[in-house]
C-alpha positions as CSV (number, residue, x, y, z in Angstrom):
1,X,-65.8,-31.0,113.8
2,X,-68.9,-29.1,115.6
3,X,-67.6,-28.5,118.5
4,X,-69.2,-26.0,121.1
5,X,-66.7,-24.7,123.1
6,X,-66.5,-21.4,125.0
7,X,-64.3,-19.8,121.8
8,X,-66.6,-20.1,119.8
9,X,-69.5,-19.0,122.4
10,X,-67.4,-15.5,123.0
11,X,-67.4,-14.9,119.5
12,X,-70.6,-15.4,118.6
13,X,-71.5,-13.4,122.0
14,X,-69.5,-10.9,121.3
15,X,-70.8,-10.5,117.5
16,X,-74.3,-11.1,118.8
17,X,-74.4,-7.6,120.7
18,X,-72.2,-5.9,118.3
19,X,-74.7,-6.6,115.9
20,X,-77.4,-5.4,118.0
21,X,-75.4,-2.8,119.0
22,X,-74.7,-1.2,115.8
23,X,-79.1,-2.2,114.9
24,X,-79.4,1.2,118.1
25,X,-77.1,3.5,116.8
26,X,-78.2,3.1,112.2
27,X,-82.2,2.5,113.2
28,X,-83.1,4.3,116.1
29,X,-80.8,7.1,116.1
30,X,-79.1,6.1,119.1
31,X,-75.7,7.7,119.2
32,X,-75.0,8.1,123.1
33,X,-73.8,5.0,123.1
34,X,-70.8,6.1,120.5
35,X,-68.2,6.7,123.3
36,X,-67.2,10.5,123.2
37,X,-69.5,11.0,120.0
38,X,-70.7,15.4,121.2
39,X,-73.9,16.3,120.1
40,X,-72.7,20.1,119.4
41,X,-70.4,18.0,116.5
42,X,-70.1,19.6,113.1
43,X,-70.9,16.2,111.6
44,X,-74.6,16.3,111.5
45,X,-76.4,13.1,114.2
46,X,-77.9,11.3,111.2
47,X,-74.1,11.5,108.9
48,X,-73.4,9.8,113.4
49,X,-75.8,7.6,112.8
50,X,-75.6,6.0,110.1
51,X,-71.7,5.9,109.5
52,X,-71.3,4.6,113.3
53,X,-73.9,2.3,112.9
54,X,-72.5,0.5,109.4
55,X,-69.7,0.4,111.1
56,X,-69.5,-1.2,114.4
57,X,-73.0,-2.9,112.3
58,X,-69.7,-4.8,109.8
59,X,-67.4,-5.4,113.2
60,X,-70.4,-7.2,114.7
61,X,-71.2,-10.1,111.8
62,X,-67.8,-10.0,110.9
63,X,-67.3,-12.2,115.1
64,X,-70.7,-13.2,114.6
65,X,-69.6,-15.6,111.4
66,X,-66.1,-15.8,113.2
67,X,-67.7,-17.2,115.5
68,X,-70.3,-19.7,114.0
69,X,-66.8,-20.8,111.7
70,X,-64.9,-21.8,115.3
71,X,-68.3,-23.7,116.6
72,X,-68.2,-25.7,113.4
73,X,-64.4,-26.0,112.9
74,X,-61.0,-25.5,113.8
75,X,-60.1,-22.1,112.9
76,X,-55.8,-21.3,112.4
77,X,-54.3,-19.6,115.2
78,X,-53.6,-16.6,114.2
79,X,-58.2,-16.1,112.8
80,X,-57.9,-13.7,116.4
81,X,-55.2,-11.5,114.8
82,X,-56.8,-11.1,111.6
83,X,-60.0,-10.3,113.2
84,X,-58.5,-7.6,115.1
85,X,-56.8,-5.8,112.7
86,X,-59.8,-5.5,110.1
87,X,-61.7,-4.1,113.2
88,X,-59.0,-1.3,114.1
89,X,-58.7,-0.9,110.1
90,X,-62.2,-0.6,110.2
91,X,-62.1,2.3,113.6
92,X,-59.6,4.1,111.5
93,X,-61.7,4.0,108.6
94,X,-64.1,5.2,110.1
95,X,-62.3,8.0,112.7
96,X,-60.7,9.0,109.2
97,X,-64.0,9.7,107.4
98,X,-65.7,11.5,110.1
99,X,-63.2,13.6,110.9
100,X,-62.7,15.0,106.9
101,X,-66.9,14.7,106.2
102,X,-68.3,17.9,104.9
103,X,-71.4,19.6,104.1
104,X,-70.1,19.6,99.9
105,X,-69.4,16.3,99.5
106,X,-71.4,14.6,102.8
C-alpha cells in the first residue's frame, strides 16, 4: 500500500540531502564539508574528494532507496538497524582506506 508517512519522508529527505552533499564533495571538490579534514593532510585533496565523495554518495543513495521502499511498502522493523550497520561499515572502510593510502598504490 502506498502511504506517504513521516518516516518515508525522513528517509527520502535525508537521502536526498546526503546525495547532494556527495555530489558536491566528489564533483565540485567541496572537501570543507568533511569534518576533520585538513588541507595539509598527507593524502592529496583529489584522493579525499574521490573516496569521500563516493562514500557519501553511496550512503545517500541507499538511504534514498530505503525511503522509496518505505513509501511503497511496509518494510520490516529491522531495516533501520540494517541500514545503520551498512553506513557504519562504509564509514569504517573510508577511514581505513584514507589512513592506509600511499602514493605508490594510490
